[in-house]
N, C-alpha and C positions, 0 to 999 in steps of 0.2 A: 504494500501499500503504500502511494506517495505523500506521507504525513510524516509529523514528528509526534515522538509520544506514542509510540508505538503499543505500548502495555495497556494503552486509555483507550476508552471508545471515540470517534471520532469527534464528538461535540468536545470532548477536553482536550482534543489536538488543536479544532480551531481555537478555542481560547489562547492556547499555549502561542501559535502562531501567531495570533491577535496582540498578544502581550509584548511578544518579540519584534514584530513589525515596529508597534506603538513608540517605541523605545531606540528606535533608528537600527533594527537589526535584520538585514535582508534575509529571507528565506526562500532556499532554492530546494525543492522536494524532487525525487525521480529521476535527478542528473546523472550523466556518469562524467565522471572527469577525466578529462584528456590529454593534460599534460600541465604540469607544474613548470613555469619559468622563473627566470632571473639566471646571473650570473654569480656563483660563488653562496650565494643565500637564496631563497626563495623570494620572488618580486612577484609571483602572481599565479592564477589560476584559472584554466580555460576547461570552458565547459559548454556543450550545448550553444556553440559558436559566440559564446560568449566569453570575458575575458575579466577576472576582478583582481584588481591590485590589491596585494596584501602583505604582509612583512611574516606572518607566519600562519603555519597552518597544524590543526591540530588533525590527527587522522585517526577514528575513534573503530576499533577493530573489536571490542568486545574484550570481556575478562573470561576466565577458566580457572577455578579449583588447581592448588597447587600440591599435587598430590604423589610427585615424583620418589619423595624419602619412603611416602608410606608402601606406595606401591613396591617399590625395590625391598622392603621389610616384608612383602606377604600378606600384607593387609588388603584385603578385600574391597576393590571400585565397585562404587553404585551405578543405577542405570544412567545418572545425571553427569557422570565423571568426577563426582565428589566420593568423597570416603563414607564407605557403607558402616554404618553405629546401630544398633539397639537403641530403645528407649533411656536405657541407662549410660547411653554415648559410650558404650564399648565396642572395639571394633573385632575384626573376625580373629585377630590376633591374642590369645589369652594376654592379661593384664595390660594390655595398652588401651586406653581411651582416646576419642580426639571431638575436639570442639571446636568452633569457630566458621571462616570462612570456607575450609576445604572439606566440610562435612555434608553431606548429604541430609535430609529429612523429610516428615511427611506433609503435604498439605492437607490440614485437616478439612477442608471443604472437598476437594475431589478425591479423596484418599489416595493421591499418587505419589510417587517419590519426587521432591523437586530440593532446589538449590537454592538458598539465601542468605548470600554473602553480606549481610547488615550487620552493624556493631550493635543493636541492643540485641538480637539475635545470639551474635557471638557471646554477649555477657552472661545471656540468659544459660544457654551450652556449658559454656565453662563453669558456671557454678557447679549444675548436675555432674561433671565430668572430674572435676576437683574433689567434691565431697564424696562421689562414688569411688575415685581411685583410693582416698584416705581410709576409706573406710571397708568393714567386710560385711555390710548388709546391702549396700545399693538399694537405698531406700527411695533415693531422687531419679525422678522422671523427666523427661523434657518429651511433650506431646508430638509435638511441630508446629508448624507455623501457620498464617493464614496469607499471608505476602503482603501484610502493611507496610506501607511506604508514604513519604510524603517528599517534596520538593518544592523550592521557590525557583520563579522564573521573574525578577526584577520586584516587584511588587504582587504577583499572585503566585498566591498558594495553591498546589496541585499535590492533591493524596488519593490512596487507593487501599483498598484490603479487599481480600478475597477473588474471585476470579471476574473478569471482564466477560462481557455479552461472549464473545470469539473464545474464550477461554471455558466459558461454561459449555457453552455450543460442543467445544471438542472433547470434551470430559463427558459429554452424554446426557447432559439435561436438556428438556426444553424451556427456553429461557421465555420469562415475560420481565420486563424492565419498563420503569419510568422514570422520566427527568424531569428537574423544575427549577428554573431560577426564582431565587428567592432573596429578601433580605436579611443581611446579619443581624440586625436589631430591628425595634418598630423602624416604622417607614419614617416618621416623623422627628425620628430623636436624631441630633447633629450628628453627622458623620457616617451614617447609615449609608452601606455597600451592597452589593451584589455579589451572593453565590451560586453556583451552579452546583446542583446534587443531582446522581443518578442511583438508582437502586434496581440491583438483579436478583431476581427469585427464580425458581423452581416451581413450574407448573403443578406438575403432580403432586405435589406438597405443602407447597406456599411457602416455604423455607428460604430464606435469605441467602443469597450465594455470592455477594459483593456490592461494592459501593464504591465511587468515584465521586471528587470533589473537585472543582478550581475556583478559588475568590479568596474573600474576606472570612477567617474563620472555618476553612476548610479542614484545618487541622482535629478542631472540636467536633466536628461530624464525622470525620471518618473515626475518631477514635467513640464515639457514640456506636456505629455501625460496626466497628470489629471488634467491642465488646458484645453486642447481637449477635454477631458469627460464631465468636466463643461459646456464647451461651445456646448456639441454634437454635434462634428464635425465629419465629416466622413473621412476614409480612405485617397480620394483625395486631401481635404483640407490639410493634412500631407505631400502628395507630393510635393506639392507646398509652403508650409509655409516658411516664410521669417525668418531665424532666424539668430544669430551675427555669423560670420564667423572668424576668425583669425588662423593660425597655431601653436600656442601655446595652443589654447581655444577648435578646434575641428578640424576635416577634412571638406574637401571642402562641402562635403555633409553629413550632422548630421545623426548620427544613426536613427535615428528618419526618416527624408525622406530617406534614405537607404531602412529600414525595411516596410515601407510605399508604396514604388515603387514596392518591391516583392510581398507585398500584394495585389498590384494591378493588378499584373501579373495573381494570384489567382482569381483574380475574373473574368478577361478576360481567359476564360482556353484557348485561343489559345497559351496565353504566359505563362502559368502554368510551374512556376519550381519544381524540384524533388531535396531532399536532400538527402544526401550521406546514410543515416540510412533508407532509401527508395528503 
């Protein structure tokens, strides 16, 4: 797909691109780089019949887990290319534990193996591995991850937890989703800004599968949704969830509640809404 932020849905990608362009950053997607120009150092990039002058090029080739030492020691490597461990963070080699960015874990929504190289996840894994390695009873467990994350593009917060629509479909779910632009606080309150939230659910069970947010207060909304995912809540639980309200901190109905209510209409086809783009 020719867009940025491919881990997210197209609505979030559009917001990221708009924020970049609003801050003077040109966005070119779906292009093939033909040539780097310059004498002794880079001076430009040629692509698609165009040339951009530049004095710095960053080539993003992705990352992969550093497992060479573990593999040489006979440690089993998982399906994702990271070290395979059990819930106690124990490897296939006796008396060897592993944790952090080199380790494979379980996606708690899809049940599939996943690789989540994030600082908070590494710290949680490390506590389990360290405690179990230093004791005999191995009581601590690390169950897996939801894939919760957030980043900032200039002033735009962008967050995600659980599965995107594409990921949920690939995992075998029949997806129902709803998106909403809402205010991050009461509309009349000074400083009110917009935030986008999307909820993704399973048609068969109503269970929440994922959420995406972009805008002011995206972190708060994603943390609420991550907690709901961790508790395996369904969309009706979010329609009636009791959250803190005061005009400086949010609208009378949280964007989570508003979006879950729209989602409920899609489950009850008699009340299913339609977007302007449709």
